[in-house]
C-alpha positions as a Markdown table, in Angstrom:
| # | Residue | x | y | z |
|---|---|---|---|---|
| 1 | Gln | 130.2 | 33.9 | 162.5 |
| 2 | Val | 127.6 | 31.3 | 164.4 |
| 3 | Gln | 128.1 | 27.8 | 164.7 |
| 4 | Leu | 125.1 | 25.5 | 165.8 |
| 5 | Ala | 125.6 | 22.0 | 167.3 |
| 6 | Glu | 122.4 | 19.8 | 167.3 |
| 7 | Ser | 121.9 | 16.5 | 169.1 |
| 8 | Gly | 119.0 | 14.3 | 170.5 |
| 9 | Gly | 117.1 | 12.7 | 167.3 |
| 10 | Gly | 116.6 | 9.3 | 167.0 |
| 11 | Leu | 113.8 | 6.5 | 166.4 |
| 12 | Val | 111.0 | 6.3 | 168.8 |
| 13 | Gln | 107.5 | 4.8 | 169.1 |
| 14 | Ser | 104.3 | 6.6 | 169.1 |
| 15 | Gly | 103.7 | 8.2 | 172.3 |
| 16 | Glu | 107.2 | 8.3 | 173.6 |
| 17 | Ser | 109.5 | 11.4 | 174.2 |
| 18 | Leu | 112.7 | 12.8 | 172.8 |
| 19 | Arg | 114.7 | 16.0 | 173.9 |
| 20 | Leu | 116.5 | 17.8 | 171.1 |
| 21 | Ser | 119.4 | 20.3 | 172.0 |
| 22 | Cys | 121.2 | 23.1 | 170.1 |
| 23 | Arg | 124.1 | 25.0 | 171.4 |
| 24 | Ala | 124.6 | 28.5 | 169.5 |
| 25 | Ser | 128.1 | 29.6 | 169.3 |
| 26 | Ser | 128.2 | 33.3 | 167.8 |
| 27 | Ser | 131.5 | 35.1 | 167.8 |
| 28 | Arg | 130.3 | 38.5 | 166.3 |
| 29 | Tyr | 126.6 | 39.3 | 167.1 |
| 30 | Pro | 124.4 | 38.3 | 169.8 |
| 31 | Val | 121.8 | 35.7 | 169.8 |
| 32 | Tyr | 118.3 | 36.6 | 170.1 |
| 33 | His | 115.5 | 34.5 | 169.1 |
| 34 | Met | 115.9 | 30.6 | 168.9 |
| 35 | Asn | 113.8 | 28.5 | 166.7 |
| 36 | Trp | 113.0 | 24.9 | 165.9 |
| 37 | Tyr | 111.8 | 24.0 | 162.5 |
| 38 | Arg | 110.9 | 20.7 | 160.8 |
| 39 | Gln | 110.8 | 19.2 | 157.3 |
| 40 | Ala | 109.0 | 16.1 | 156.4 |
| 41 | Pro | 109.7 | 14.2 | 153.3 |
| 42 | Gly | 107.9 | 16.0 | 150.3 |
| 43 | Lys | 107.0 | 19.0 | 152.5 |
| 44 | Gln | 108.1 | 22.4 | 153.1 |
| 45 | Arg | 110.1 | 23.4 | 156.2 |
| 46 | Glu | 107.7 | 24.8 | 158.9 |
| 47 | Met | 108.3 | 26.6 | 162.1 |
| 48 | Val | 107.8 | 24.3 | 165.1 |
| 49 | Ala | 108.6 | 26.5 | 168.4 |
| 50 | Arg | 110.3 | 29.7 | 169.0 |
| 51 | Ile | 111.6 | 31.3 | 172.2 |
| 52 | Thr | 112.6 | 34.9 | 172.2 |
| 53 | Lys | 115.6 | 36.2 | 174.3 |
| 54 | Ser | 113.3 | 37.4 | 177.0 |
| 55 | Gly | 112.0 | 33.7 | 177.1 |
| 56 | Thr | 108.6 | 34.0 | 175.5 |
| 57 | Thr | 107.4 | 31.2 | 173.6 |
| 58 | Ser | 105.4 | 30.3 | 170.7 |
| 59 | Tyr | 104.2 | 26.8 | 169.0 |
| 60 | Asp | 102.9 | 25.6 | 165.9 |
| 61 | Asp | 99.2 | 24.4 | 166.6 |
| 62 | Ser | 100.2 | 20.7 | 165.6 |
| 63 | Val | 102.6 | 20.6 | 168.7 |
| 64 | Arg | 101.1 | 23.1 | 171.2 |
| 65 | Gly | 100.5 | 21.0 | 174.6 |
| 66 | Arg | 103.0 | 18.3 | 173.4 |
| 67 | Phe | 106.4 | 20.3 | 172.8 |
| 68 | Thr | 108.1 | 22.5 | 175.0 |
| 69 | Ile | 111.1 | 24.9 | 173.9 |
| 70 | Ser | 113.4 | 26.5 | 176.4 |
| 71 | Arg | 116.8 | 27.9 | 176.5 |
| 72 | Asp | 119.7 | 28.5 | 178.7 |
| 73 | Ala | 122.0 | 31.2 | 179.6 |
| 74 | Asn | 124.8 | 29.8 | 177.2 |
| 75 | Asn | 122.6 | 30.0 | 174.3 |
| 76 | Thr | 121.5 | 26.4 | 174.4 |
| 77 | Val | 117.8 | 25.9 | 173.1 |
| 78 | Phe | 116.1 | 22.6 | 174.0 |
| 79 | Leu | 112.9 | 21.1 | 172.6 |
| 80 | Lys | 111.4 | 18.5 | 175.0 |
| 81 | Met | 109.0 | 16.3 | 172.7 |
| 82 | Asn | 106.2 | 14.4 | 174.5 |
| 83 | Asp | 103.6 | 12.0 | 173.1 |
| 84 | Leu | 105.4 | 12.0 | 169.9 |
| 85 | Lys | 103.1 | 10.8 | 166.7 |
| 86 | Pro | 104.0 | 9.4 | 163.6 |
| 87 | Glu | 103.5 | 12.6 | 161.8 |
| 88 | Asp | 106.2 | 14.3 | 163.8 |
| 89 | Thr | 108.8 | 12.4 | 161.8 |
| 90 | Ala | 110.8 | 14.8 | 160.1 |
| 91 | Val | 114.3 | 16.5 | 159.9 |
| 92 | Tyr | 114.5 | 18.9 | 162.8 |
| 93 | Tyr | 116.7 | 22.1 | 162.2 |
| 94 | Cys | 117.9 | 24.6 | 165.0 |
| 95 | Asn | 117.6 | 28.3 | 163.8 |
| 96 | Val | 118.8 | 31.3 | 165.5 |
| 97 | Asp | 118.1 | 35.2 | 164.8 |
| 98 | Leu | 121.1 | 37.4 | 165.3 |
| 99 | Lys | 120.9 | 41.2 | 166.0 |
| 100 | Thr | 123.2 | 43.0 | 163.9 |
| 101 | Pro | 124.1 | 46.8 | 163.9 |
| 102 | Thr | 122.0 | 47.2 | 160.7 |
| 103 | Gly | 119.0 | 44.7 | 161.4 |
| 104 | Trp | 118.8 | 41.0 | 161.7 |
| 105 | Asp | 120.7 | 37.9 | 160.4 |
| 106 | Leu | 118.0 | 35.2 | 160.3 |
| 107 | Glu | 119.7 | 32.7 | 158.2 |
| 108 | Asn | 121.6 | 30.4 | 160.5 |
| 109 | Trp | 120.9 | 26.8 | 160.6 |
| 110 | Gly | 121.8 | 23.7 | 162.2 |
| 111 | Gln | 122.9 | 20.5 | 160.2 |
| 112 | Gly | 119.4 | 18.9 | 161.2 |
| 113 | Thr | 118.8 | 15.9 | 163.2 |
| 114 | Gln | 116.3 | 13.0 | 162.2 |
| 115 | Val | 113.4 | 12.3 | 164.3 |
| 116 | Thr | 111.4 | 9.1 | 163.3 |
| 117 | Val | 108.4 | 8.1 | 165.2 |
| 118 | Ser | 106.9 | 4.6 | 164.4 |
| 119 | Ser | 103.4 | 3.7 | 165.0 |
């Protein structure tokens, strides 16, 4: 019921920037909150940034001040990542929260895009 198309990952050097994007196409329920998660090898998936339908943003402490999440009117969410560090290396996943008549549908994930930062 929702399709997520991610793009923008790649290999960069420490200190460089990347921008990820994810277009959400929902056929049934409205898209509310849009989130970026990441998972590094051997680690649990963690939320990096979140933007609500009204535009309120929140960030993990590890990226605050370096990453910026935004969205447009077409349910595309962006993650601008500046001053990248080797510890930012991970697969980044787009996730969206859908509002259903009975509550929330939270398990909507993109395919993931690899971000690799070399030192």
